[in-house]
N, C-alpha and C positions, 0 to 999 in steps of 0.2 A: 440575519443570522443570530440565533439565540445563544445563550451561554453553553448549553449542552453540545451544540454543534461545534462551537469554538473549542471546547475542551477536547472533544473527539479529534478534531483536526490537529490540535497541538500534540495530543498523545500519539497520533500516527506519525507526525513529523519527528517527534523525539525518538520514537521506536526505530524509524528508518535511519536517523542520524546516529543512533547508538551502534551501528554496525562497525565495530572496530576493525574487522577483518575485511573491509571493503576492497582493499587492494589485492587480497588473495582470492577474491571471488571470481568465478567465471562470468562471462557475459550473460549466460542464461540465468545464473543466480541473481546477478544485479538487476536484470530485467524483471525477475519475479518479485524482488523487493520493491522496486519502483512501482510495478503494477499493483502490488498489495497496498502501497501507500496511497496511490491515486484512487484505487477502488474503494478503500476505506473512507477517504474524504468524500468521494462522490456518493457513497452509500449513506453517509451521515447527513449530507446536504439533502439528498432526495427524501430520506425518511425523517427529516427534521430532528436529527440527533438520536434516532432510535438505535439501540444497541444491536439488534438483529440486523438492521440495514447496514450498519457500519461493519460488523463482522462479516456479513454476507458479501458486501462490496469488496472487502479486503481479500476474501477467499477467491472470489471470481476474478478480481484484478490480478491476484498472484498467479492464478492458472493461465490467464491470458498473457501476462508478462513472461511467464515461463515458456509458453509456446512461441511467442514473438522472438525471444532471445535464443531459441533452440539453434538457429542457423547462423547466429552472429559469432564473430570472433572477438577476442578481447580488444 
């Protein structure tokens, strides 16, 4: 893992941990945030820290997380 990948992973982790309203979020919103975080890290790893891969992975992960959390309850 190079420096760019590590920085992207840390940025995604900080962004998801900065959700101060986590307790007020629905299960669907929480799933979307988690999916975006996991997707962003996966995209960064796959593209060796590429910005487009990180952002694309976060977007795809967020959509998948949203759909997974659609039928979940708090």
